[in-house]
N, C-alpha and C positions, 0 to 999 in steps of 0.2 A: 649216531656219534655220542658216546657217553664218556664221562670223565672218570678219573681214577676213583675208586671207592675203597672202603676199609677192607682189610683182609691181608693175607700173606702176599709177598712179592712173587710175581711169576718167575722172575729170574733173579734169585736172591744173591748169587755170586757171579755177576757178569765179568767177562774179560775186560780189562781196562787197557787202552792203547795210549801210546805217547802222543801228545799234541805236536802238530807240526809247528815249525817256527813262524814268526811273523814275516810277512812279505816285505822285502825292502822296497822303499818308495824311490822311484827314479826321478831324475830332474824333469823329464818329459811329463810325468804325471803331476808334478808340482807346478808346471807352467800353465797358468789359467788361460793363456791365449790359445793353447792347442786343444783340439777336441780329445776327450778322454773316453775311449770305448770301454764298455763294461765287458769284463772277461770272466773266464771260469773261476779264477782265483778270487776275484772280487766277490762273486756270489758265494763261494765256499767260505770266505771270511765273514760274510753276513750270517751264515747259518751254523757255522761250526760251534759257536758258543751257546746255542739253544740248549736249555736244560732238559734232561730227561724227566718225564713226569713221575717216575718211580724211584730214581736214584739221585744222589747229590753229585751227578756227573753230567758232562756235556754230551751232545750227540757225537762230537768228534772223539771224545775219550772212549765212548762205547763202540766206535767204528760204525755207527748208524749212518753217518754222512762221511764221504771221502771226496777229495777234490777230483779224482778221476771219474766220478759219477755225476759231475756237474758239467753241463754243456750249454754254452752261450753262443748265440749268433746275434751280435749287436746290430748288424746291418738289417737283419730280418726281425729284430725285436723279439727274439724267443729265448726262453730260459727253460732248460729241462734239468730236473734234479731227481735222481734215483736215491732212495734211502733203503737201508737194510735193517729191519728189526732184529733185535738180538736173539730172538727165538721164533720158530715158525708159527707159534700160536699166540703171539704177543697181542693182547687185547688193547694195547696202547697205540697200535700202528696208525689208526685213523687220527688220533690226537697228535701224534708226532708229525704226520703229514700235514695236518691242519696248521700246526705251529710253524712249520717250514713255510707253508703257503702264505700265512698271515705276515710273517717276517718279510718275505719278499714283496708282498702287496704294499706293505707300509714303507719299504725301502726303495723300491724301483719306480722309475717314471711309469705312468699309466700305459704307455705305448707297448710295454712288454706283455707278451702272452706267456703265461706260466704253465708248466706241466710238471707236477710233483707226483711221483709214483714210486711204488715199491720195486726194488730190484727183482727182475723176473726170477721165479723159482725159490724165493726166500721166505714166503709167508703163505700159510694155508688158505687165507682169504684174500689173496692179493687182488683178484679181479674185482671183488666187492668193494674193497677199500679204495682201489684206483678209480672205480666208477664214482664213488662218493666224492673223492678229491677233485675229480674232473667236472663235477656238476656245480656250476656257479650258484644255482638256486639253493642247493643243499648246503654249500659252504656259507652262503649269506644267512640262511636260516640258522645254521649252527652258531654263527657269530652273534645272532640276536638272543641266544640263550645266555643269560647273564652268568650262570654258574660255569658253563663251558668257556665263555670268554675270559672269566677270571683264571681258570686253569691254564688257558693258552697264554695269558699275560704273565703268569708265574713262570711258564716255560721260557718266555722271552725276556724275563727280567734278569738283570745282572746279579750274580750271587755275591754276597759280601764276604 
């Protein structure tokens, strides 16, 4: 897992997609007395504003993440997120997946089992990247790398 380095952008002119609107909050969701299950849209709302490591755009604006590719089973405590790199040879795919995973680890209760993976057929190294993202020890080791953690935190920080 390596961070972005100097050099030309791999995808200098990416397509930019329209952001979806904010989800309306229901009275039931505002009632603190009622249990509030975590759903697909809530997870999408957590990850949609993650910054792309190469562009001043979010993963939603680049269509890397879409709500239809987020699956949650609150009862079984599972979250699955498929993400689609903008190009088939994107060297940032592991970093993007790691950023999504870190955002979810930091945001969700520990009971959730997370599966973050590349949309099948959209990346030349999808198997290798998925294997890295599924390996808890490799993810933990990556996050011990201060440079890599700094890059992930930049992806997760709010843009001004």
